PDB file of N, CA, C and O in Angstrom:
ATOM      1  N   MET A   1       9.940  -7.814  14.990  1.00  0.00           N
ATOM      2  CA  MET A   1      10.504  -9.084  13.882  1.00  0.00           C
ATOM      3  C   MET A   1       9.253  -9.100  13.119  1.00  0.00           C
ATOM      4  O   MET A   1       8.102  -9.250  13.529  1.00  0.00           O
ATOM      5  N   PRO A   2       9.719  -8.907  11.867  1.00  0.00           N
ATOM      6  CA  PRO A   2       8.586  -9.101  10.618  1.00  0.00           C
ATOM      7  C   PRO A   2       8.338 -10.375  10.624  1.00  0.00           C
ATOM      8  O   PRO A   2       9.137 -11.257  10.937  1.00  0.00           O
ATOM      9  N   ARG A   3       6.895 -10.551  10.178  1.00  0.00           N
ATOM     10  CA  ARG A   3       6.406 -12.112   9.876  1.00  0.00           C
ATOM     11  C   ARG A   3       5.477 -11.871   8.604  1.00  0.00           C
ATOM     12  O   ARG A   3       4.798 -10.900   8.271  1.00  0.00           O
ATOM     13  N   ASP A   4       5.683 -13.033   8.054  1.00  0.00           N
ATOM     14  CA  ASP A   4       5.422 -13.184   6.567  1.00  0.00           C
ATOM     15  C   ASP A   4       4.048 -12.857   6.477  1.00  0.00           C
ATOM     16  O   ASP A   4       3.766 -11.980   5.660  1.00  0.00           O
ATOM     17  N   TYR A   5       3.084 -13.391   7.165  1.00  0.00           N
ATOM     18  CA  TYR A   5       1.620 -13.371   7.102  1.00  0.00           C
ATOM     19  C   TYR A   5       1.256 -11.922   7.369  1.00  0.00           C
ATOM     20  O   TYR A   5       0.106 -11.537   7.162  1.00  0.00           O
ATOM     21  N   GLU A   6       2.164 -11.139   7.805  1.00  0.00           N
ATOM     22  CA  GLU A   6       1.536  -9.422   7.874  1.00  0.00           C
ATOM     23  C   GLU A   6       1.749  -8.885   6.720  1.00  0.00           C
ATOM     24  O   GLU A   6       1.380  -7.734   6.486  1.00  0.00           O
ATOM     25  N   ILE A   7       2.293  -9.539   5.943  1.00  0.00           N
ATOM     26  CA  ILE A   7       2.270  -8.823   4.323  1.00  0.00           C
ATOM     27  C   ILE A   7       0.968  -8.394   3.890  1.00  0.00           C
ATOM     28  O   ILE A   7       0.617  -7.222   3.755  1.00  0.00           O
ATOM     29  N   THR A   8       0.211  -9.517   3.662  1.00  0.00           N
ATOM     30  CA  THR A   8      -1.085  -9.376   3.169  1.00  0.00           C
ATOM     31  C   THR A   8      -2.124  -8.665   4.052  1.00  0.00           C
ATOM     32  O   THR A   8      -3.169  -8.204   3.594  1.00  0.00           O
ATOM     33  N   THR A   9      -1.799  -8.610   5.239  1.00  0.00           N
ATOM     34  CA  THR A   9      -2.552  -7.698   6.372  1.00  0.00           C
ATOM     35  C   THR A   9      -2.461  -6.083   5.900  1.00  0.00           C
ATOM     36  O   THR A   9      -3.396  -5.297   5.754  1.00  0.00           O
ATOM     37  N   ALA A  10      -0.578  -5.784   5.654  1.00  0.00           N
ATOM     38  CA  ALA A  10      -0.220  -4.685   5.216  1.00  0.00           C
ATOM     39  C   ALA A  10      -1.053  -4.014   4.152  1.00  0.00           C
ATOM     40  O   ALA A  10      -1.479  -2.859   4.176  1.00  0.00           O
ATOM     41  N   PHE A  11      -1.253  -5.139   2.998  1.00  0.00           N
ATOM     42  CA  PHE A  11      -1.833  -4.712   1.739  1.00  0.00           C
ATOM     43  C   PHE A  11      -3.122  -4.064   1.824  1.00  0.00           C
ATOM     44  O   PHE A  11      -3.541  -3.014   1.338  1.00  0.00           O
ATOM     45  N   LYS A  12      -3.746  -5.107   2.695  1.00  0.00           N
ATOM     46  CA  LYS A  12      -5.529  -4.736   2.546  1.00  0.00           C
ATOM     47  C   LYS A  12      -5.284  -3.484   3.459  1.00  0.00           C
ATOM     48  O   LYS A  12      -5.775  -2.469   2.964  1.00  0.00           O
ATOM     49  N   ASP A  13      -4.789  -3.328   4.405  1.00  0.00           N
ATOM     50  CA  ASP A  13      -4.422  -2.171   5.125  1.00  0.00           C
ATOM     51  C   ASP A  13      -4.570  -0.907   4.154  1.00  0.00           C
ATOM     52  O   ASP A  13      -5.467  -0.084   4.339  1.00  0.00           O
ATOM     53  N   ALA A  14      -3.828  -0.814   3.314  1.00  0.00           N
ATOM     54  CA  ALA A  14      -3.381   0.083   2.229  1.00  0.00           C
ATOM     55  C   ALA A  14      -4.258   0.454   0.996  1.00  0.00           C
ATOM     56  O   ALA A  14      -4.099   1.332   0.148  1.00  0.00           O
ATOM     57  N   ILE A  15      -5.295  -0.543   1.165  1.00  0.00           N
ATOM     58  CA  ILE A  15      -6.402  -0.236  -0.157  1.00  0.00           C
ATOM     59  C   ILE A  15      -7.355   0.575   0.465  1.00  0.00           C
ATOM     60  O   ILE A  15      -7.771   0.437   1.615  1.00  0.00           O
ATOM     61  N   LYS A  16      -7.835   1.827  -0.727  1.00  0.00           N
ATOM     62  CA  LYS A  16      -8.625   2.834  -0.218  1.00  0.00           C
ATOM     63  C   LYS A  16      -9.688   2.913  -1.680  1.00  0.00           C
ATOM     64  O   LYS A  16      -9.433   2.508  -2.814  1.00  0.00           O
ATOM     65  N   LEU A  17     -10.509   3.358  -1.340  1.00  0.00           N
ATOM     66  CA  LEU A  17     -11.638   3.749  -2.492  1.00  0.00           C
ATOM     67  C   LEU A  17     -11.264   4.894  -2.979  1.00  0.00           C
ATOM     68  O   LEU A  17     -10.840   5.792  -2.252  1.00  0.00           O
ATOM     69  N   ASP A  18     -11.376   5.004  -4.291  1.00  0.00           N
ATOM     70  CA  ASP A  18     -11.251   6.314  -5.206  1.00  0.00           C
ATOM     71  C   ASP A  18     -12.484   6.849  -5.462  1.00  0.00           C
ATOM     72  O   ASP A  18     -13.499   6.285  -5.053  1.00  0.00           O
ATOM     73  N   ALA A  19     -12.537   8.197  -6.291  1.00  0.00           N
ATOM     74  CA  ALA A  19     -13.802   8.992  -6.471  1.00  0.00           C
ATOM     75  C   ALA A  19     -14.704   7.864  -7.537  1.00  0.00           C
ATOM     76  O   ALA A  19     -15.874   8.135  -7.806  1.00  0.00           O
ATOM     77  N   LYS A  20     -14.292   7.071  -7.890  1.00  0.00           N
ATOM     78  CA  LYS A  20     -15.316   5.976  -8.887  1.00  0.00           C
ATOM     79  C   LYS A  20     -15.569   4.657  -8.144  1.00  0.00           C
ATOM     80  O   LYS A  20     -15.898   3.605  -8.692  1.00  0.00           O
ATOM     81  N   SER A  21     -15.376   4.840  -6.831  1.00  0.00           N
ATOM     82  CA  SER A  21     -15.705   3.631  -6.041  1.00  0.00           C
ATOM     83  C   SER A  21     -14.610   2.388  -6.305  1.00  0.00           C
ATOM     84  O   SER A  21     -14.756   1.392  -5.597  1.00  0.00           O
ATOM     85  N   ARG A  22     -13.797   2.391  -7.038  1.00  0.00           N
ATOM     86  CA  ARG A  22     -12.765   1.457  -7.287  1.00  0.00           C
ATOM     87  C   ARG A  22     -11.511   1.088  -6.114  1.00  0.00           C
ATOM     88  O   ARG A  22     -10.751   1.943  -5.658  1.00  0.00           O
ATOM     89  N   ARG A  23     -11.493   0.043  -5.851  1.00  0.00           N
ATOM     90  CA  ARG A  23     -10.494  -0.246  -4.754  1.00  0.00           C
ATOM     91  C   ARG A  23      -9.252  -0.077  -5.296  1.00  0.00           C
ATOM     92  O   ARG A  23      -8.977  -0.832  -6.228  1.00  0.00           O
ATOM     93  N   ILE A  24      -8.215   0.928  -4.863  1.00  0.00           N
ATOM     94  CA  ILE A  24      -7.216   1.246  -5.278  1.00  0.00           C
ATOM     95  C   ILE A  24      -6.144   1.020  -4.276  1.00  0.00           C
ATOM     96  O   ILE A  24      -6.461   0.882  -3.094  1.00  0.00           O
ATOM     97  N   VAL A  25      -4.790   0.966  -4.680  1.00  0.00           N
ATOM     98  CA  VAL A  25      -3.846   1.302  -3.580  1.00  0.00           C
ATOM     99  C   VAL A  25      -2.363   1.447  -4.526  1.00  0.00           C
ATOM    100  O   VAL A  25      -2.082   0.784  -5.524  1.00  0.00           O
ATOM    101  N   THR A  26      -1.659   2.360  -3.975  1.00  0.00           N
ATOM    102  CA  THR A  26      -0.477   2.951  -4.524  1.00  0.00           C
ATOM    103  C   THR A  26       0.651   2.028  -3.714  1.00  0.00           C
ATOM    104  O   THR A  26       0.460   1.565  -2.590  1.00  0.00           O
ATOM    105  N   THR A  27       1.907   1.846  -4.530  1.00  0.00           N
ATOM    106  CA  THR A  27       2.907   1.263  -4.060  1.00  0.00           C
ATOM    107  C   THR A  27       3.523   1.957  -2.592  1.00  0.00           C
ATOM    108  O   THR A  27       3.782   1.398  -1.526  1.00  0.00           O
ATOM    109  N   ASN A  28       3.627   3.186  -2.931  1.00  0.00           N
ATOM    110  CA  ASN A  28       3.883   4.031  -1.809  1.00  0.00           C
ATOM    111  C   ASN A  28       3.018   3.641  -0.244  1.00  0.00           C
ATOM    112  O   ASN A  28       3.529   3.550   0.872  1.00  0.00           O
ATOM    113  N   ASP A  29       1.607   3.465  -0.618  1.00  0.00           N
ATOM    114  CA  ASP A  29       0.771   3.327   0.631  1.00  0.00           C
ATOM    115  C   ASP A  29       1.050   2.025   1.241  1.00  0.00           C
ATOM    116  O   ASP A  29       0.990   1.756   2.441  1.00  0.00           O
ATOM    117  N   PHE A  30       1.385   1.189   0.198  1.00  0.00           N
ATOM    118  CA  PHE A  30       1.673  -0.291   0.604  1.00  0.00           C
ATOM    119  C   PHE A  30       3.036  -0.502   1.352  1.00  0.00           C
ATOM    120  O   PHE A  30       3.202  -1.342   2.237  1.00  0.00           O
ATOM    121  N   ARG A  31       4.057   0.425   0.856  1.00  0.00           N
ATOM    122  CA  ARG A  31       5.371   0.379   1.551  1.00  0.00           C
ATOM    123  C   ARG A  31       5.063   1.062   2.977  1.00  0.00           C
ATOM    124  O   ARG A  31       5.781   0.614   3.871  1.00  0.00           O
ATOM    125  N   LEU A  32       4.306   1.881   3.309  1.00  0.00           N
ATOM    126  CA  LEU A  32       4.167   2.829   4.498  1.00  0.00           C
ATOM    127  C   LEU A  32       3.224   1.719   5.387  1.00  0.00           C
ATOM    128  O   LEU A  32       3.419   1.572   6.594  1.00  0.00           O
ATOM    129  N   ALA A  33       2.330   1.066   4.752  1.00  0.00           N
ATOM    130  CA  ALA A  33       1.394  -0.002   5.643  1.00  0.00           C
ATOM    131  C   ALA A  33       2.547  -1.056   6.240  1.00  0.00           C
ATOM    132  O   ALA A  33       2.549  -1.323   7.441  1.00  0.00           O
ATOM    133  N   LEU A  34       3.374  -1.546   5.466  1.00  0.00           N
ATOM    134  CA  LEU A  34       4.416  -2.513   5.655  1.00  0.00           C
ATOM    135  C   LEU A  34       5.339  -1.997   6.790  1.00  0.00           C
ATOM    136  O   LEU A  34       5.829  -2.810   7.573  1.00  0.00           O
ATOM    137  N   GLU A  35       5.592  -0.667   6.903  1.00  0.00           N
ATOM    138  CA  GLU A  35       6.802  -0.466   7.744  1.00  0.00           C
ATOM    139  C   GLU A  35       5.997  -0.412   9.322  1.00  0.00           C
ATOM    140  O   GLU A  35       6.584  -0.615  10.385  1.00  0.00           O
ATOM    141  N   LYS A  36       5.082  -0.212   9.235  1.00  0.00           N
ATOM    142  CA  LYS A  36       3.818  -0.458  10.552  1.00  0.00           C
ATOM    143  C   LYS A  36       4.155  -1.985  10.926  1.00  0.00           C
ATOM    144  O   LYS A  36       4.130  -2.245  12.129  1.00  0.00           O
ATOM    145  N   TYR A  37       4.440  -2.931  10.114  1.00  0.00           N
ATOM    146  CA  TYR A  37       4.625  -4.561  10.611  1.00  0.00           C
ATOM    147  C   TYR A  37       5.985  -4.884  10.649  1.00  0.00           C
ATOM    148  O   TYR A  37       6.354  -6.059  10.647  1.00  0.00           O
ATOM    149  N   ASN A  38       6.924  -3.743  10.690  1.00  0.00           N
ATOM    150  CA  ASN A  38       8.541  -3.763  10.473  1.00  0.00           C
ATOM    151  C   ASN A  38       9.241  -4.541   9.437  1.00  0.00           C
ATOM    152  O   ASN A  38      10.216  -5.262   9.648  1.00  0.00           O
ATOM    153  N   HIS A  39       8.589  -4.313   8.143  1.00  0.00           N
ATOM    154  CA  HIS A  39       9.227  -4.899   6.948  1.00  0.00           C
ATOM    155  C   HIS A  39       9.487  -3.653   6.212  1.00  0.00           C
ATOM    156  O   HIS A  39       8.620  -2.812   5.977  1.00  0.00           O
ATOM    157  N   HIS A  40      10.747  -3.572   5.851  1.00  0.00           N
ATOM    158  CA  HIS A  40      11.123  -2.277   5.272  1.00  0.00           C
ATOM    159  C   HIS A  40      11.684  -2.617   3.755  1.00  0.00           C
ATOM    160  O   HIS A  40      12.886  -2.803   3.570  1.00  0.00           O
ATOM    161  N   TRP A  41      10.455  -2.700   2.395  1.00  0.00           N
ATOM    162  CA  TRP A  41      10.902  -2.695   1.383  1.00  0.00           C
ATOM    163  C   TRP A  41      11.256  -1.469   0.412  1.00  0.00           C
ATOM    164  O   TRP A  41      10.886  -0.320   0.654  1.00  0.00           O
ATOM    165  N   PRO A  42      11.861  -1.761  -0.489  1.00  0.00           N
ATOM    166  CA  PRO A  42      12.024  -0.309  -1.359  1.00  0.00           C
ATOM    167  C   PRO A  42      10.704  -0.586  -2.363  1.00  0.00           C
ATOM    168  O   PRO A  42      10.068  -1.641  -2.356  1.00  0.00           O
ATOM    169  N   LEU A  43      10.482   0.305  -3.032  1.00  0.00           N
ATOM    170  CA  LEU A  43       9.376   0.402  -3.702  1.00  0.00           C
ATOM    171  C   LEU A  43       9.360  -0.614  -5.056  1.00  0.00           C
ATOM    172  O   LEU A  43       8.310  -0.993  -5.575  1.00  0.00           O
ATOM    173  N   GLU A  44      10.440  -0.913  -5.441  1.00  0.00           N
ATOM    174  CA  GLU A  44      10.590  -1.945  -6.408  1.00  0.00           C
ATOM    175  C   GLU A  44      10.281  -3.650  -5.905  1.00  0.00           C
ATOM    176  O   GLU A  44      10.149  -4.528  -6.758  1.00  0.00           O
ATOM    177  N   GLU A  45      10.207  -3.899  -4.642  1.00  0.00           N
ATOM    178  CA  GLU A  45       9.970  -5.067  -4.203  1.00  0.00           C
ATOM    179  C   GLU A  45       8.244  -5.141  -3.854  1.00  0.00           C
ATOM    180  O   GLU A  45       7.600  -6.167  -4.076  1.00  0.00           O
ATOM    181  N   CYS A  46       7.689  -4.016  -3.337  1.00  0.00           N
ATOM    182  CA  CYS A  46       6.510  -3.957  -3.161  1.00  0.00           C
ATOM    183  C   CYS A  46       5.861  -3.993  -4.697  1.00  0.00           C
ATOM    184  O   CYS A  46       4.946  -4.810  -4.793  1.00  0.00           O
ATOM    185  N   ASN A  47       6.132  -3.345  -5.764  1.00  0.00           N
ATOM    186  CA  ASN A  47       5.675  -3.834  -7.018  1.00  0.00           C
ATOM    187  C   ASN A  47       5.606  -5.101  -7.473  1.00  0.00           C
ATOM    188  O   ASN A  47       4.738  -5.573  -8.206  1.00  0.00           O
ATOM    189  N   TRP A  48       6.763  -5.756  -6.910  1.00  0.00           N
ATOM    190  CA  TRP A  48       6.974  -7.254  -7.466  1.00  0.00           C
ATOM    191  C   TRP A  48       6.172  -7.988  -6.631  1.00  0.00           C
ATOM    192  O   TRP A  48       5.632  -8.990  -7.100  1.00  0.00           O
ATOM    193  N   TRP A  49       6.016  -7.731  -5.656  1.00  0.00           N
ATOM    194  CA  TRP A  49       5.001  -8.647  -4.459  1.00  0.00           C
ATOM    195  C   TRP A  49       3.761  -8.563  -5.099  1.00  0.00           C
ATOM    196  O   TRP A  49       3.204  -9.575  -5.525  1.00  0.00           O
ATOM    197  N   ILE A  50       3.137  -7.106  -5.236  1.00  0.00           N
ATOM    198  CA  ILE A  50       1.729  -7.118  -6.147  1.00  0.00           C
ATOM    199  C   ILE A  50       1.517  -7.845  -6.988  1.00  0.00           C
ATOM    200  O   ILE A  50       0.643  -8.712  -6.957  1.00  0.00           O
ATOM    201  N   LYS A  51       2.520  -7.556  -8.180  1.00  0.00           N
ATOM    202  CA  LYS A  51       2.419  -8.409  -9.449  1.00  0.00           C
ATOM    203  C   LYS A  51       2.310 -10.014  -9.189  1.00  0.00           C
ATOM    204  O   LYS A  51       1.560 -10.772  -9.804  1.00  0.00           O
ATOM    205  N   ARG A  52       3.197 -10.367  -8.169  1.00  0.00           N
ATOM    206  CA  ARG A  52       3.041 -11.797  -7.959  1.00  0.00           C
ATOM    207  C   ARG A  52       2.136 -12.499  -7.061  1.00  0.00           C
ATOM    208  O   ARG A  52       2.042 -13.726  -7.067  1.00  0.00           O
ATOM    209  N   TYR A  53       1.413 -11.675  -6.224  1.00  0.00           N
ATOM    210  CA  TYR A  53       0.616 -12.516  -5.241  1.00  0.00           C
ATOM    211  C   TYR A  53      -0.445 -11.724  -5.395  1.00  0.00           C
ATOM    212  O   TYR A  53      -1.230 -12.103  -4.526  1.00  0.00           O
ATOM    213  N   GLN A  54      -1.053 -10.628  -6.136  1.00  0.00           N
ATOM    214  CA  GLN A  54      -2.456 -10.006  -5.922  1.00  0.00           C
ATOM    215  C   GLN A  54      -2.622  -9.821  -7.586  1.00  0.00           C
ATOM    216  O   GLN A  54      -2.518  -8.710  -8.106  1.00  0.00           O
ATOM    217  N   THR A  55      -2.886 -11.013  -8.341  1.00  0.00           N
ATOM    218  CA  THR A  55      -3.353 -11.149  -9.809  1.00  0.00           C
ATOM    219  C   THR A  55      -4.410 -10.379 -10.023  1.00  0.00           C
ATOM    220  O   THR A  55      -4.642  -9.870 -11.120  1.00  0.00           O
ATOM    221  N   PHE A  56      -5.245 -10.210  -8.842  1.00  0.00           N
ATOM    222  CA  PHE A  56      -6.650  -9.459  -9.431  1.00  0.00           C
ATOM    223  C   PHE A  56      -6.281  -7.795  -9.398  1.00  0.00           C
ATOM    224  O   PHE A  56      -7.142  -6.946  -9.631  1.00  0.00           O
ATOM    225  N   PHE A  57      -5.295  -7.564  -9.172  1.00  0.00           N
ATOM    226  CA  PHE A  57      -5.081  -6.042  -9.472  1.00  0.00           C
ATOM    227  C   PHE A  57      -4.194  -5.630 -10.502  1.00  0.00           C
ATOM    228  O   PHE A  57      -3.147  -6.259 -10.651  1.00  0.00           O
ATOM    229  N   PHE A  58      -4.511  -4.484 -11.371  1.00  0.00           N
ATOM    230  CA  PHE A  58      -3.754  -4.074 -12.596  1.00  0.00           C
ATOM    231  C   PHE A  58      -3.412  -2.722 -12.183  1.00  0.00           C
ATOM    232  O   PHE A  58      -3.846  -1.944 -11.334  1.00  0.00           O
ATOM    233  N   GLU A  59      -2.257  -2.692 -13.285  1.00  0.00           N
ATOM    234  CA  GLU A  59      -1.729  -1.231 -13.134  1.00  0.00           C
ATOM    235  C   GLU A  59      -2.473  -0.043 -13.652  1.00  0.00           C
ATOM    236  O   GLU A  59      -2.446   0.080 -14.877  1.00  0.00           O
ATOM    237  N   LEU A  60      -3.081   0.787 -13.022  1.00  0.00           N
ATOM    238  CA  LEU A  60      -3.940   1.943 -13.298  1.00  0.00           C
ATOM    239  C   LEU A  60      -3.216   3.126 -13.650  1.00  0.00           C
ATOM    240  O   LEU A  60      -3.672   3.772 -14.594  1.00  0.00           O
ATOM    241  N   VAL A  61      -2.196   3.535 -13.093  1.00  0.00           N
ATOM    242  CA  VAL A  61      -1.695   4.469 -13.528  1.00  0.00           C
ATOM    243  C   VAL A  61      -0.086   4.630 -13.134  1.00  0.00           C
ATOM    244  O   VAL A  61       0.137   4.378 -11.950  1.00  0.00           O
ATOM    245  N   THR A  62       0.956   4.970 -13.848  1.00  0.00           N
ATOM    246  CA  THR A  62       2.109   5.039 -13.436  1.00  0.00           C
ATOM    247  C   THR A  62       2.809   6.445 -13.861  1.00  0.00           C
ATOM    248  O   THR A  62       2.762   6.979 -14.969  1.00  0.00           O
ATOM    249  N   ASP A  63       3.342   6.814 -12.918  1.00  0.00           N
ATOM    250  CA  ASP A  63       3.869   8.062 -12.717  1.00  0.00           C
ATOM    251  C   ASP A  63       5.138   8.567 -13.300  1.00  0.00           C
ATOM    252  O   ASP A  63       5.562   9.722 -13.256  1.00  0.00           O
ATOM    253  N   GLY A  64       5.820   7.250 -13.999  1.00  0.00           N
ATOM    254  CA  GLY A  64       6.981   7.463 -14.902  1.00  0.00           C
ATOM    255  C   GLY A  64       8.092   6.794 -13.646  1.00  0.00           C
ATOM    256  O   GLY A  64       9.193   6.507 -14.116  1.00  0.00           O
ATOM    257  N   GLY A  65       7.935   6.525 -12.163  1.00  0.00           N
ATOM    258  CA  GLY A  65       8.673   5.969 -11.542  1.00  0.00           C
ATOM    259  C   GLY A  65       8.287   4.777 -10.770  1.00  0.00           C
ATOM    260  O   GLY A  65       7.587   3.977 -11.391  1.00  0.00           O
ATOM    261  N   GLU A  66       8.536   4.530  -9.762  1.00  0.00           N
ATOM    262  CA  GLU A  66       8.038   2.969  -9.139  1.00  0.00           C
ATOM    263  C   GLU A  66       6.781   3.277  -8.392  1.00  0.00           C
ATOM    264  O   GLU A  66       6.018   2.322  -8.246  1.00  0.00           O
ATOM    265  N   ASN A  67       6.505   4.153  -8.010  1.00  0.00           N
ATOM    266  CA  ASN A  67       5.213   4.701  -7.249  1.00  0.00           C
ATOM    267  C   ASN A  67       4.033   4.237  -8.368  1.00  0.00           C
ATOM    268  O   ASN A  67       3.784   5.110  -9.200  1.00  0.00           O
ATOM    269  N   LYS A  68       3.399   3.185  -8.474  1.00  0.00           N
ATOM    270  CA  LYS A  68       2.493   3.049  -9.290  1.00  0.00           C
ATOM    271  C   LYS A  68       1.166   2.714  -8.365  1.00  0.00           C
ATOM    272  O   LYS A  68       1.205   2.331  -7.196  1.00  0.00           O
ATOM    273  N   THR A  69      -0.114   2.966  -9.221  1.00  0.00           N
ATOM    274  CA  THR A  69      -1.290   3.014  -8.841  1.00  0.00           C
ATOM    275  C   THR A  69      -2.162   1.773  -8.989  1.00  0.00           C
ATOM    276  O   THR A  69      -2.733   1.769 -10.079  1.00  0.00           O
ATOM    277  N   TRP A  70      -2.385   0.920  -8.368  1.00  0.00           N
ATOM    278  CA  TRP A  70      -2.839  -0.568  -8.775  1.00  0.00           C
ATOM    279  C   TRP A  70      -4.620  -0.360  -8.125  1.00  0.00           C
ATOM    280  O   TRP A  70      -5.084   0.189  -7.126  1.00  0.00           O
ATOM    281  N   ALA A  71      -5.248  -1.148  -9.340  1.00  0.00           N
ATOM    282  CA  ALA A  71      -6.670  -1.176  -8.947  1.00  0.00           C
ATOM    283  C   ALA A  71      -7.433  -2.461  -9.262  1.00  0.00           C
ATOM    284  O   ALA A  71      -7.324  -3.135 -10.286  1.00  0.00           O
ATOM    285  N   LEU A  72      -8.243  -2.692  -8.188  1.00  0.00           N
ATOM    286  CA  LEU A  72      -8.920  -4.362  -8.291  1.00  0.00           C
ATOM    287  C   LEU A  72      -9.723  -4.132  -9.593  1.00  0.00           C
ATOM    288  O   LEU A  72     -10.289  -3.127 -10.022  1.00  0.00           O
ATOM    289  N   ARG A  73      -9.561  -5.652 -10.188  1.00  0.00           N
ATOM    290  CA  ARG A  73     -10.370  -5.680 -11.446  1.00  0.00           C
ATOM    291  C   ARG A  73     -11.946  -6.261 -10.895  1.00  0.00           C
ATOM    292  O   ARG A  73     -12.238  -6.553  -9.736  1.00  0.00           O
ATOM    293  N   ASN A  74     -12.700  -6.313 -11.929  1.00  0.00           N
ATOM    294  CA  ASN A  74     -13.996  -6.317 -11.736  1.00  0.00           C
ATOM    295  C   ASN A  74     -14.130  -8.148 -11.305  1.00  0.00           C
ATOM    296  O   ASN A  74     -13.754  -9.181 -11.858  1.00  0.00           O
ATOM    297  N   ILE A  75     -14.904  -7.810  -9.969  1.00  0.00           N
ATOM    298  CA  ILE A  75     -15.089  -9.569  -9.476  1.00  0.00           C
ATOM    299  C   ILE A  75     -13.956 -10.114  -9.084  1.00  0.00           C
ATOM    300  O   ILE A  75     -13.777 -11.331  -9.137  1.00  0.00           O
ATOM    301  N   GLY A  76     -12.907  -9.121  -8.569  1.00  0.00           N
ATOM    302  CA  GLY A  76     -11.826  -9.665  -8.096  1.00  0.00           C
ATOM    303  C   GLY A  76     -11.895  -9.780  -6.636  1.00  0.00           C
ATOM    304  O   GLY A  76     -12.876  -9.391  -6.003  1.00  0.00           O
ATOM    305  N   TYR A  77     -10.859 -10.312  -6.095  1.00  0.00           N
ATOM    306  CA  TYR A  77     -10.748 -10.349  -4.594  1.00  0.00           C
ATOM    307  C   TYR A  77      -9.074 -10.263  -4.102  1.00  0.00           C
ATOM    308  O   TYR A  77      -8.182 -10.510  -4.914  1.00  0.00           O
ATOM    309  N   VAL A  78      -8.816  -9.930  -2.853  1.00  0.00           N
ATOM    310  CA  VAL A  78      -7.419  -9.761  -2.345  1.00  0.00           C
ATOM    311  C   VAL A  78      -7.146 -11.193  -1.936  1.00  0.00           C
ATOM    312  O   VAL A  78      -7.951 -11.851  -1.276  1.00  0.00           O
ATOM    313  N   ARG A  79      -6.100 -11.599  -2.313  1.00  0.00           N
ATOM    314  CA  ARG A  79      -5.189 -13.141  -1.979  1.00  0.00           C
ATOM    315  C   ARG A  79      -4.798 -12.931  -0.603  1.00  0.00           C
ATOM    316  O   ARG A  79      -4.143 -13.788  -0.009  1.00  0.00           O
TER     317      ARG A  79
END
């Protein structure tokens, strides 16, 4: 059974470091991490959640679809 508090945990699990040592997350990585906690969201809902609840992340790369790359702003943190 999915639990709301596991969404933030899944988001933290999806964060990775890139070559420039930035903390980044892709929408698809977040979606896959959510599935481990029994949340089955489409990419659109994942993007909405990141925009709404993770205000210190900005859209770094958009490949034209819903799979976006988000990066943590300077002096930001995960809520």
